[in-house]
KOLGUNU-818244 format. One record per atom (N, C-alpha, C): x, y, z. Coordinates in steps of 0.1 Angstrom, whole numbers, plus 5000, padded with zeros to 4 digits. Atoms other than C-alpha are relative to their C-alpha. Layout:
REM residues N
XYZ...
This chain:
REM residues 911
501250055008223792133161499349895005500750134996223291783174499250035015500749964989222191913210498650104997501149945002219692153193499049924993500850115006218591853174499449935011500250054988218091683206498850065006500849914992216191953223498650044990501150005009213791973192499449884999500550135001213091603192499149995016500650004986212291633231498850104998501149904999210091923223498749924994500950095008208191693196499549915010500550114991207691413223499050085006501049954991206191653247498650044992501249955010203491783219499349864995500850125005202991423206499749905007500150124992203691173231499550005015500150004985203291303267498849945003501250044993199591213267499649844995500750125003199390893251499449915007500850094990198390723282498850014999501449975000195090873278499449934987500450035012194690783242499949835000499850145000195590383249498749965002501450044995192390303269498950124999501349885000190190613266499550025011500549974986189890763298498650065000501549925003186890973285499149915000501150085002184790663279499150015015500749984989183990683317499250115002500749894998182591023311498650004991501350005009179690913289498750035005501049894995176791123296498749984994501250015008173091083291499450135002500849885000170991403282498949964996501350035003167391383280499350174997500949865001164791673267499149964989500850035010162091703246500350114986499349915011163091853211498950094995500849904999161392153201500250054983500049935012160892373168501350034994498849995007163992403142501049905006499150114993165692113162499649874993500250125003165491753160498549974996501350015003162291623143499249925010500650114990161591363169499850055013500349954989159891433202500849885011499050094994161991123216501450105010498949924993164391233244501549954992498850005004167891283233501249925010498850074993170991053243501250034992498550005005174391123240501049895007499150144996176790813244501550054992498949945004180290943244501549874998499050095005183490763228501350065003498649915000187290833233501049924987498950035010189290813200500850104995499149895002192191033193500249984986499649985014192891163158498649924994501050075004189291033147499750044985500349995013188790963108498549944996501150055003185290903099499649934985500650065009183590673074498849935004501350064998180090573067499949854993500350145008179590183059498850014991501249965007177190233030499049884999501150125001175489863033499450025015500649984988174889913072499350145002500349824996174490313073500950015012499149964984176890283106500850074996498749915002179290563109501149925010498750034994182890453122500850125001498849904999185690673135501249885004498750044997189390513136501050105003499149904994191890663153501449945007498850034992195390653171500049915009500350094993196290373191499249875001500550115004194290113176498450035006501349994995190890293190499250024988501150005010187790293171498850005006501750014997183890343175499350034990501049965013180590333157499050055008501349924995177390523159499149994989501050005009174190463140499650154994500749895003173490833142500950125003498849874996176591083151499850055011500449924984174991113186500749905009499850114989175790773205500849924995498650075003179290613201500049885009499550074990180490313213501549934993498650055001184190193215500049834995500150115005184589843197501549925001498950095003188389763195500749995014499250044986191089643222501550054999499049934998193789883217501249914995498650085004197389743215500349885006500050134995196289403226500849914986499350055010198789193206499849874992500550135007197188863199498350024999501550005003193588853186499550155000500649834999193589243181499050014990501149985007190489363168499950054986500049965013191589553139501249914990499350065007194889373130500449865004499750144996194689013146501349985007498850034992198288913154500950134996499549895003199489263158501650014994498649995007203289223156500249934990499650075013203188963131499350084987500749945011200689133108500950134996499349865005202589473107501550005002498650044997205989303112501050104990499249935006207389483081500250155002500349854996206189813090500850025013499550004987207489753126501749995000498650005002210889683112500850114999499649875001211290043106499950095013500549904991209390203134498749955006501350034994206790163161499649925010500250114989207389853182501049995007499150004991209489863212501350054995499249955006211790083198500350155002499949844998213190443205498850035007501249954991210290633216498949945003501050124997208090333215500349915007499250144991210390113235499049965011501250054987208289903258498749964995501350025006205189903234500050054987500149985016203790023201499750174998500549875004203090353184499249994985500550015013200490283157498850134999500749875000198690613147499350054990500549935011196390803128499549954987500550055013194490573104499250054992501049995009192390633076499449904991500750105008189790393060499050064991500649995012188390383029499549904990500850115008185990173007500550014984499649975014187590112973499749884993500750095007185389902950500949934990499150055009188189872925501349935004498750094995190889692948500049864998500050115004191889382937500649905011499650024985192189152969500849864994499350125005194388842968499449874996500950125005191688582961499350054988500449975013190988772927498750075003501249905000187888962941499950135001499949854998187189302939499350065012500749924987186389562968500649985009499749984985187789623000500250135009499649884994188489863029501350005002498749994998191589993028500550095011499549894985193290133061501550014998498749954999196390353059500350035014499649974988198190343092501250075002498849975001201190503105500649935015499050044986204090383130500950095001499049904997206490603146500949955008499050024986209690583168500550125002499349884997210890933167499250124993500749885005209791273156499950024986499950005016210791193120500249874993500050135002211390833119498449905000501550055002207990693106499749944989500450075011206190503079498549984999501450035003202890463065499649884993500450125006201290123057498750004996501450025006198489973041499249875003500650114999196189693052498650024997501350035006192789553038499349895008501050084996189689393048498650004992501350005007186189303034499150035009500949974988184789373068500450125005499649864994184989733081500550015012499650004986185489643116501149885000498650035000188589443105499549815001498849954999190589223110500650044985499349945011192789403083501449914999498750065005195589213064500950104993499049905006198889393059500349964982499449995015199789473023501350034995498749955003202789693023500250135006499349854995204689993037500450084991499849935013204390263011500850134999499249874998206190593026500749985013499150024990209090603048500650155002499749864997210490923066501149985010499250004990213491003088501149914995498950115002216290793070501050084998498949955000219590893067501149964987499150045012222390873040500949875004499350125000224690643057499549935015500650094986224090393088500150095013500449904989222790573117499249925008500950084990221090443149499450135010500549914987218790643176500249925009499850054988219090613211498749905001500750084997217390283223499249924989500650045013217090163189501049924995499050055009218889913166499649974988500849975012216890023137501250084990499249905009219690113109499350114992500749925003218290423098500350064982499749955016220190443061498949984994501149975009217790483032499849864994500250135008218490123019499349925010501150104991216189993050498650024997500950015001213490123036499449984987500450085014211290053003500650064988499549895013213290342981501249894995499050095011215890062973499549894992500950095007213089832961499650094987500649945014211790102939500950054990498749985008215290182925500149874989499950145008215489802915498949994992501150045010212289812899499950134990500049905009212990122880499050135003501049854996210290372897501050115003499149874996213290592910501349954995498549995005216890662897500749965011499350004989218290712928499350095010500349924990218090892963499950144994500049854998217291252962501150055007499049954988220491412976499450125010500849934989218191672990499349975012500550074988216691423013501050035014498949994994219791473031500750135004499349894996221691763050501449964997498650005003225491823046500549905008499350104992225991603075499549864999500350135006224091303059498549985008501350034993220891343083498750044992501249975008217591383071499250125001500149865001216291693060498450045002501049984995213191753079499550144998500849875002212792123072499350014986500750015013211792023036499349884996500750165005210691653038499349965015501150024988207991523061500149935008500350104990207191313089498949914995501250095009205291003072498949955010500850064993202390983094498950094993501149925002198791123093499449984987500450035012197490943061498750064999501449955003194191073044499749964986500250055014192590883013498650074993501449965003190091032991500150014984500350015015188691042955499950164995500249875007188991352931499050004992501149995008186291472909500149904985500150075011187491272881499749845004499850124995187690962902501349905005498950054999191090912907500350015016499649994988192590822941501150055005499249914995194691032964500449985014499649984985196591022998500850135003499449904996197291333015500949945016499450034986199791313045501250095005498849924998202691433066499650095014500049924985203191613102501250075003499149904999204991913111501349974990498750035009208791883097499550094985500149895014208491963058498650024995501649985002204591953060499249894993500750115003202091783042500150004983499750045016202291603005499049934998501250085005199791432984500949914989499450095011200491142961498949924996500850075006198190992936500449815004499950184994197490582945499449934990501150115009196590282921499049945005501250054994193190202926499949874999500150155000193689842920501049935014499250074994196589802944500150085014500149894988196090122969501750045002498949994997199890162963500450154995499949895007201290522956500550004985499449965013202090642918501050095002498849904997205490782929500450084987499549915011206491082906501049944992499050035007209590932897501250094998499249885000211191262893499850125008500549864993211591602909499350094987500449905010209991892895499450125010500949924992207792192906498650044994501249985005204392302903499950134992499849865008203292622881500050105011499949904991203192822912501049985010498849994995206492712926500249905012499850124989205992412952500649884995498950105000208192122956498949874993500150155002207591792937500949925002499150074997209291522950499749854991500450105007210091212931499549845009500350094991209290992961498750055010501149934990207091222985498850044993501549905008204691392959500350144999500049865000203891722958499350075015500149914988203891972988498850094997501449945001200292102995499850115012500349934989200792263027501349995010499249974988202992393059501449974997498550055003206592283063501150095014498949924992209792443080499849965016499750014985209292253114498850055009501149924991206092433123498849905004501350094996203092283140499149994988500850015009201092113116499749864996500550115000199491793116498649954996501350025005196291583109499450054988500549965010195991643073498649914997501250065002192491583062499350084986500549945009191191663026498549914996501450045003187591643014499750064987500649915008185891732980498850025001501350005001182891902977499550024989500350005013180991842945499350144999501049875001178592122953500550134997499249874999180892402961501149994989499149985009183292292936501550005005498849994993186392292960500449885007499550114992188592062977500550075013499749924985188792173015501249905006499050074992191992093034500050035014500049984987192192063070501449945006498850034992195292073092499950035016499849954987195892113130501250035006499049934999198092343145500349965015499950004986199692353180500449865006499850134991200492073206498749955005501550064999197791803213499349995015500350024985197991813253499050145003501149904996195092013270500850174998499549885000197592303273500750054988499349985014199092283236499450114991500349925010196992503219499449954988500350085012195792223195498850064993501249915005193192393168500149954985500050035013192092293134499850114990499849885009192992533104499149914987500750065012191192513069500550094988499549975011192292553035499049974987500550075012190892522998500450014987499450005014191592462962499249944992500950075012189892402929500849884995499350105004192592152921500549915014499950064989193291852944501350005003498349994998197391902941500250155005499849874997196592292951500650084985499649974987197592542957498950055007501049974988195492592989500250115003500049874996194492913002499049995013501249954990192493053034499150104996501049895003189793293034500750174995499349875000192393583033500750014990499150005011194293443003501449955004498750054997197193313022500249824996499950125006198793013009500549905009499650104990199092683030501349954999498450044998202492603020500850115005499549904993204592813043501450074994499049935006207193083028501549965004498450044996211093013028500550105013499649914990211393323053499849895013500350074990210093043077501249895005498950105001213292823072501050005011499149964986215192803107501049844997499450094999216992463096499249885003500650134996216292093105499550005012500450004987214392023136498350044998501249944999210792103146500150135012499849874989209992443164498750025007501149974992206992403189500350165009499949894993206192743205500550144991499849895012207292923172498750014991501449995006203793053161500150114987500149895009204693283131499049954988501450045009201793083109498950005004501650004996199093173132499150084992501149935011197693403105499849924987500450065012197793143080498649875002501050094999194592913077498850045008501049954994191092973089499849945013500250094986190892883128498649974999501650044997187692683135499750015012500550024984187692613171501150025007498949994992190092753197499349945017500450034982190092693239498950115002501149924995186692823247499449975010501050074990183992783274498850145001501449934999180392903273499750015012500150024985180692993311498450025005501050014991177892913331500250095015499949924991177493173357499149975012500850024988176293133393498850094999501449965005172393153390499549954986500550025011172093073357499549844997500850145001169892763344501249904997499150115001171592433344501349985014498750054990174992283365501150014994498849985004178492303363500650134995499149875005181092553344499350034988500249945012179392563311500649894991499650105007180092383280501450084993498849925004183992443265500849904998498950105006186692253247501550065002498749955001190392253250500949924990499250075007192892133224499149924988501350095009189692033198501250004987499550015012191391893167500649894995499950115008192891643143498749944995501550035003189591633126500349904985500750045013187891453095498950114999500949925002185191573078499049924991500950105004181891403066499050074993501349955006179391513039499349914995501350085001176191343039499250044990501249985010174491353007499149995001501450014999171591203014499150075009500649914991170791383045500250154995499649874999172191713031500550085013499249974986174391753061501549985000498750005001177891823067500650025012499650044986179891743098501750015000498350024996183491803113499749915013499850094993184391553133501750005008498349954994187491593160499749925013499850024987188691483194500050135008500049894993188591733221500349985016500050004986189791783258498950115004500949924996187791983282500350075012499449934990188292283308499849915012500050064986189092133345500149854997500150145000189191783331501449934996498850065007192891713323500349984987499950065016193591503295499149934996501050085004190491323294499550094985500449965013189391343256498849904995501350085007186191233235499750054985500549955016184791243200499050105001501049924999182891533193499750024984500549955013180791603159499250125002500849905002179491933149499750004984500449935012177392053120500450094994499349885007178992293097498950044987501149945010176992523073501250114992499249915006178792713045499650144997500149885004178893083046499650064987500649925015177893343016501349964995498750015007181693273006500549854999499950175001181292883008501149975006499150074988183392853037499449925014500750064991182292573059500450045015499749954986181792713095499349905010500350114989181292473127499150095007501149924991178092563147500649955015499450024988178592593185499949885007500050134990177392283200499949884993499750125007177791913191498549964998500950015009175491763167498849925008501050084993172091633181498849994994501150025009169891583152499450104992500849885005169091933143500150024987500149975015168092063109500050154999500249845000168392433100498650014990501449965004165092603091500150185002500149875000163592953088499950065014500149934984163993173119499550164997500749865001162293503125500850095008499349904992163693823138499850015011500549974983161793823171500949845006499250104998163593463173501150015006498850004998166893553172500550145006499449884993167093913189500049965015499650034988168393873224501350015004498750034993171293813247500649884997499250145002173993573236501150015008498450014995177093433252500749994987499349995013179693513226501649965005498550065001183093353217500450054984499250005016185693473189500849925003498850084999188193213185501150064994499049935003190593453170500849924990499050055008193793343152501349995007499250004993195993293180500449815002499550124997198292973187500049995016500149994987197392943222499649915011500650124992196792723252498850065013500949934992194793013270498549974997501150014998191192963277499250134995500949885002188593213260498749985005501450004989185493263284499150104991501449935008182193373267499850155006500649904995181193733272498650044993501349975003177793883266499750104991500449915007176194073238498549964996501350015002173094163227499650044985500649985013171394133192498850105002501349924998169094423194499050034990501250005014165694463175500150094992499749895008167194783160501049974990498950035011169794583140501450055007498949964995172594693166500649905007499550124990174994483185500450115011499649934990175594603221500849885012499150104992177394453251501550015000498950005001180594353250500750004987499649975014180894393212499050134994501149915005179494663192500150034985500250025015178194703156498849984996501650035001175394613139500249834992500350145005173694273125498849984992501150015005171094163102499749834997500550115006169093853092499650004988500550005014168593763057500149854994500250135006167893453035499549885010500850094989165693303061500749965014499150044987168493183085501650065002498549945000171693373075500250095007499549874991173293643096501350044995498649925001175893903090500150115011499649884988177594093119501150094992499049884999179594393115500750045011499349994988182194413142501150084998498849934999185094603152501049944991498550065007187594373137499349924989500350075016185694243105498450004998501350045003182294143090499949834998500350154999181193773099498849974993501150055010178893583077499749845003500550124994177093263090498549974999501450045001173793113099499650015016500849994988171293123131499649844998500850154997170092743141500249985014500350064986168592603171500649885004499050144997170992343190499849995015499750054984170992153220501150065008499349964994172392323247500249905014500150084989173792073272500250025015500249944986174292293303498850015002501549964997170592423302499249884999500950135005169392073288498850064993501349955009167192283264500850074987499649965013167192383227500250185002499649885001168892733224500250054985499849935011169192983195501550014998498349965002172893003182500450034988499549955015174893163154501349955001498850045001177993093139500550094987499649955011180093283113501550024999498649965004183493373097500350104995499649885006185193683088500749984989499350015012186793763056501449975004498750034995189993693076500349865005499950144995189293343085499649985013500150024988188193403121498649965002501150044998185193233135499250055015500849944986182493383162498849875003500750094996180193163180498850125010501349914991176593293199499449915005501250114996174493083221499250105010501049894991171393303235499649925014500450024987170693303271498550015004501249954995167393293289499950125007499949854994166293603303499049995011500949984985164993673340499950095005500249864994163893943360501150015010498949974990166494093383499549945014500650054988164293973415499949834998500050155002164093603400501549984999498650035004167593613391500850015014499349974986168793733428499849865009500550114994166693433442500749874995499250105005168393193419501550015005498550004993171993313432499949975010499650044983171093293466499949865003500350154996169792953465501449934995498650085004172992823444501150055010498849974992175493003466499849935013500150084989173692873497500349855000499950165001173692493484501649984999498750035004177392543473501050015012498849954990179092673507499849875009499850124994180192393527500150035017500149974985179692363566501050005006498450014998183392273573500849984987499149995011186392273555501549995006498850034997189892173554501050064988499349945012191192333521499650144997500749885005190592663504498750004994501250025009187392733493500150134989500249905009186092933462499050075002501149924997184293213468499650104984500249925012182593353436499950155001499949874997182993723430499050084987501049985008180393733400499049904996501350124999177093583392499050054987500749985014174593593361499450155001500549895003173093903348500950135007498749884997176194133358499949995015499949984985175794053397501549995005498850004993178594133418500049915016500050074986179493933452501250045005498849984992181894093479500049925013499950084988182893883508500950075010499449974984183793963545500349905009500250134992185093733569500450055014499849994983185093733609501149985002498650034995188393593613500849974983499550035012190493683580501249905002499150074997193393503596499749834998500450155002191693163592499449964987500449995014189593223561499750154997500149885004190493493541498750054993501149955007188193713522499949974981500350065012189393553489500049845000500250175001188693173503501349945007498650094999192493093515499649965016500350084987192092853544501349995006498850034993194592843573499549905011500650104989193792533595500750035013499250004986194592563632500749865003498950154998197492293644499349925004500450144996196891953653499450015016500350024987196392033689499350105005501149904997194092323686498449974996501550055007190292323684499550064988500849985015188092363653500050165003500049864999187992743644498550034992501149975004184492893637500050164995499849865008184393183608498550034993501349965010181393373595500450074988499849925015181593473557499050064996501349935003179193733547500150034984500049965013178293773510499350144998501049885003176994103497499649984986500350045013175094023467499550144991500849885005174194343443499849994985500049975018172894393407499650155000500249875004171494703394498850085009501449954992168094713414500049955012500250094986168894483443501550025011498950044992171294433474499749925009500350114993171294153495501149945008498850074998173393983520499849855006500150154995173893603530501349995009499050034993175993493559500049845001499650144997177693153565500849955010499050044989178992993594500649854998499150135007181892763585500949965013499250104991183892513607501449984993498750055004187592493599500849905009499150124990188992163611501750015002498750004999192392143626500949894992499050085005195591993611499649845008499950144991195591603617501650005003498850044995198791493633500549904987499650125010201091293608500249905006499950144994201490943608500149914987499950115014202290633587498749945000501650075004199090543572499949884994499750165005200390233555501449954999498450075000203289993556499249874994500150135008202689693528501249935000498750095001205489433534499849904990500250115010203789173510500549875003499350124996205088903531498849915003501250104999202488663524498550065003501249954995199888923531499550124992500349925006197989183517499650135010500449924991197589363551500850135002499449874995198089733561500649995014499550024987200589693591500050135004499949894995199990043597498450065000501349955004196790293597498749945005501450064998193490123597500249844998499850155002194989753593499349964990500950075009192689673564500949954989499450045010193889473536499750074987499949975012194589563503499349884992500750125008191989393477500550014986499450045014192889243444499150054990501049985013191189403411500549944987499750055009191189303379500850104993499149905006192789543350499650165003500349884998191089853365500050025015500349974984191090003401498849955005501350044997187489963403499249884993500850115003186589633389500849895008499550124995187489253400500549904989499650135008188888923389501349974995498450035002192688943389500449925011499450064991195088773408501850055003498749954994198288883429500749925008499350114991200388613442501250085006498349964994203888653463500749944997498550075003207188603453500850065009498949964995210588633463500150174997499949885000211189013469501250075004498849934996213689283478500149985017499950004986212889223517499049855001501450105001210788893520499349974991500950025011207988853499499750134992500549885007206689083472498850004992501550025007203489153453500549984985499850055014203689003418499050044993501049925008201689183393500049944985499950075010200889003360499850104986500149905013200089313335498250004997501650015001195989213342499450025013500749994988195589263377500750115007499349894991196289543406499549955013499949984988195989623442498950155002500749874992193189873456500349995015499550004986194590003487498850065008501049944991191590163500500150134998500349855003190490533504500650055015499649914987191790803527501649995004498550014996195590703530500650115001499749915001196491033521499050115002501049915002194391323533500350155004499449894996196791613538500850054988499349975008198891833516501349995001498650034996201991703528500249865003500150134999202991333524501249944994498650085010205691063514499549864997500650135006205190763494501449944995499050065005207990523490499749844998500350144999208490173479500749944989499050075006210589923460499349944987500850055013209789813422501349934992499150055009211089583398499149984985501050015012209289603363500349884991499950085014208889313338500050054988500149905013207889533313500050125003499949825000208389903307499150034986501149965009204890013291500050165002500349834997204390393287498950035005501149944990202090553312499449885009500450124993201390213327500450075017499849954987201090323366500749895010499750074990202790183396499450035012500449944990201590403423498750064999501249905003198090553418499350055011500849944987196190803441498950134993500949905009192790983427499050045011501149934993190391213444498949984994501150055014188191163411500649984991499250065011188891013380500450104993499649905008189891373365501350055011499249934991191891473398500949875007499350134998194891213404501550035000498849995001198591163408500649844996499750105003200390883393501649984998498750005001203890743396500249884989499950095010204890563363501249974996498350055003208090373353500250084988499649945013207890523318498850094998500849905004206090843311500450064989499549945013206691103284501550014999498249995002210291103267500749905006499150124994210790753283500550025011499549984986211190883318499149955008500950014988209890773351499850125005500249874993208191033366498649995006501449984992205091143390499750114993501049865007202491353374498749995006501149964993199191483382498950044989500950005007196091493363498950115005500849884997193291793360500850095000499149894999195792033374501349944997498950085007198491903348501450055008498549984995201891873363500849844995498750115001205191653354501250025007498750004990207891563377500649874993499450085006210291363354501250015009498950024994213291203370501250014989498849975011215491253337500549874995499550115003215790903329498749865003500850094999213990553330500549885009499450104991214390293359499849864991499850155009215289923341499249915005500850124997213189633337501149905007499450164996214189303355501250045012498849994988216089493384499250105011500649924991214989653417500850135000499649874999214990023421499150025011501049924991213690223451499750134996500449885006211490503442499050085013500849904987209990783465499750124994500449865005208091093462499650085014500249964988207691373488498850154996500549865002204991663486499850105014500549904991204691963509499750104999500749875002202292223504500650064989499549945014203292253465501249964997498750024999206592173469500449835000499750145001207391813454501549934994498750075001210691583454499849844992500150175002210991243434501649985000498750065002213791023441500149854996499850155003215290683429501349965007498750064994217690473447500750105007499149894989218390743475500350084997499649875004218991003453498950104995501149895003216791333446500350044986500049955011216291373409499050094994501149905003213291603407499950085011500549924991212491903427499150134992500649935006209892133418498750095007501149954992206892363432498750004994501350005005203292433426499249884997500550125003202492073428498449995005501349974994198592063431499749915014500850064989196491973462499049934997500950105006194991673452498949925013500550064992194091513485499650035012500849984989193291723513498650034999501250014998189691713523499449904990500650095010189091433499500149865007499750154997188391043505500549954990499350055014190790973477500149835001499950155000191090593464501649994997498850055003194390413460500849874996500150145006195890133443501750014994498650045007199289953429499449954989499950055013199689883393498750014992501449955009195990013380499750125001500949894997194190303374498849984994501550025004190890393356500449984984500049995013192390373322501049904993498850055007195790243313500349855003499350134998197589903308500549975013499450064988198289723342501450005000498550034999201789733354500449835003499550134996203689403353501349995005498950024991206289323377499849995012500250034983206989313414499950135007499949904994206389583437500349965017499650054986207789553476500150135013499849924985207989743513499450134993500849875003205190023503499950075013500149904989205390303528499350114994500849895002202790613531499850065011499949924991203390873552499150114997501249885003200191123556500350095011499549884991201191463570501449995002498550014994204891363574500550014986499349965013207291483546501349955006498650034997210691273551500850064994498749935009213891443545500649914991499550105009216191313520500949915005499450104997218391143544499149855005500950124996215490923557499649924987500250085012214690853519501049904998499050075002218090743515500349875010499950114990217890533548499349884995501050125002214790333534500849914988499250065014216990283501501049895006498850024991220090193524499549845002500350124989218089913545499849904987500250095008216989743512500849944991498450065008220289743493500849935008499450074991221589593525499649875001500550155001219389283524500049944990500050085013219489223488500850084991499149895009222389413472500149934985500050035013222489163442499250024989501249955009219089283432500150124993499949875005220389613423500750034989499450005013221589583388499450104992500949885007220589913375501050104992499249925009222290093346499650114991500949905007219790373339500850104995499249875003221590673320499250095003500349885002220691013327500650104993499149925012221391213298499350175002500349875002221291583293498650054993501249985012218791563266498449955009501150044994216191383289499950075010500149924989216791603317499350144996500749865007215791913293498649994998501350015001212491773290499250075012500449934987211691853326499850154999500249854997212692193324499450064989500849935011211392283291498549985000501550055002207992103297499250115012501049934990207292263332500750125005499749864995209692543340500250025015500049984984209592493379500749845003499350094993212392243384501450005001498749975001215792193392500649894992499650085010217892053364501349975005498450054996221091833373501050064987498849965007224291943359500949884995499250135001225291603344500149994985500150035016226291463310499749854998500250155000226291093318500149945014500150064988225290923349499649864999500750145000224890563357500049935012500150064989223990323384500949885001499150105000226690093393499049895010500550114991225889733411499650025014500349994984225789893445498850115000501149884997223390173436500750134999499449865001225790463435500350064985499949955008226290713411501550014994498750005004229590723388499650084988499849925014230290973360500749964991499050055012231590913326500350134989
């Protein structure tokens, strides 16, 4: 049972922690886009250009400051942003800065009581913090310490494992902070007797929580024995992980908090409006419909039994007379199938149901015992699924640029009803197709269908207002997406349907449609009847206002449509030819993407004059280094219903480059590259693309080493790796182990990169890759204040990662990042994360050369011989951490070990 529990915990870490690196500093801020156009009928009232400014806030919870009118979103990792219009966002916090923290002031000191239980340098948060998913609400009845009334109350979460967490309260009279700690109000993950997690000195026994105080105060008589299994561990099948608080008023003006993640599901507690503290029930019971009421946790209103369900958010809609409850299923990574689900109830305490009448609380048949069960998706038919992974595909020859508009893992939403504007909004974070783990805040306007279910519109809010539309305006061809009900990481690409003038639906879907009540639409399709609205929205791909529709079926599935422009076949052919010609390279060193379809149902067939060099599918085989470049003619046959044309392209295939030592940095009082182009590394600030730092030299493993202060880095320049075969090796001595901080970084673009990080997901040292996501963990974490030798090799997709001369990871299908690019390289910094603090020495980069294992071992032995006393490493490699790589990737060799340690000489010994 213990081994099973460990595996389950690892799985949770994958879904919750693996991408925290991107949450910390907001990789997506760099994606801020400016979009301009003149507004049109049915859209924004103004003729001024539309500007979108993007911000990165994971798990955004929205509030509007009624004094200034400014909108705010607060999210995980102490990220927050503000906007005057829900369109242009600006981040204003400084993340996990310990002192002078924007939100918390002295972070460690202010939240010390919460951190005593979880979230600071402990277990899964070892070496850093885990402060997640806050919710902020204005409470005019709150009594401040100075006797005044009224405060912004911020309910935050701290967490150290998938169940050991807590929710705390802090208050401020200023919405932007700083917030002063009040109390830690709900704990989870406690045990019956004294127990400790790995990498933790926190006693998990229940008396370490506030339950002991509540018993002393007479609020509770004693602990609930059902909180524990027969082994005395926390019963997370029934009771929840205390994170993701959401606070709201009910229709009588009472204050409530919903909360909970995975584990035992979502609970609700009434709060004292004067103090913000829960009014704990004090005794156990059941609701009229049979749901749990717990003396401490409150009333269960959704989910449970370890199924994916987090990000609870409830809102009362006075007009509709319903409380709407939102949850997010799936894993939050771009491939995790994160998705928002919707329920409603006439009572704030439930029962909540979806459009099909399914109850939000999962049935007892789901009970598999303690643990979380990612990948078990038997709850996918429960809850209205609002947005899945989708792409309104832009095909070759269509208006605009790029791939089209799409989202991956859109979720952890909040919801805002703007009574003054008479508009409602779904606010969430999302990732994007082909952009790795980059995430940004998105706001979509929603409209209730005829059954009073809020349905999100297809495109982000751009100021549009719904108005009457005509039959002529809405008739036409649409890109169509059905979000379905599956919990999946797969991407759904749009198909084409026609809403025909006679009221029929043709194309990829068959059925009927009708326009009614000025702007409402009903579509009867094979899988159900969908009811929603037509509205003109801004399409970021075409940079134009387009007609859209959205609707929900009686079973809770959502469909979207985006009208496409119509052109003649001749016009379409010319646009396809022009774009295809512009996209074809004159010379190549890597595979070419050869499109086989284009706009308007056009097909493209390819032939090659030399398939051995460039195949008809675009696979490139380069001549050897001592051979001349090859010239290949590719011919495209472009056909639609009325036309057929050919285009030919002459392409030069460059020969392979001879392998070389492209970089050697000794750091012996110099930043000079003693190989390759002989250029010096350049000191940066806290990002690879800025300046202002300092990197002095100190005693290293061999001579001097570069010393990084956690605020600076080194840019090594461009083009150090240009092939899909290479070796990187260096010595490293971390002063701090901060999760996701990079030691060695290489990037072809800000989305396509590799990073060797001392602490990645599940507290492991690992190599990983962005955009084409890949994790290569070693099964352990290199220690702080100790020299370790790390190296990795890539050979046409085969990857190996070494520490101290031993191979700890081997896998396949590693992405080709550098071939054909002028990639940038750096030490200690990337574009987003907290810089590395510690020492790096003896950096070797081999371009086009893959060193065998014995030569990697020789590099380690050489350094060990020079300074053996520096190699005090006692890193444990446990079976549980090794399982992470196998479960998350499925393309690695797992060492068959139970406990392995490095002794002073760096040799492995087993216990």
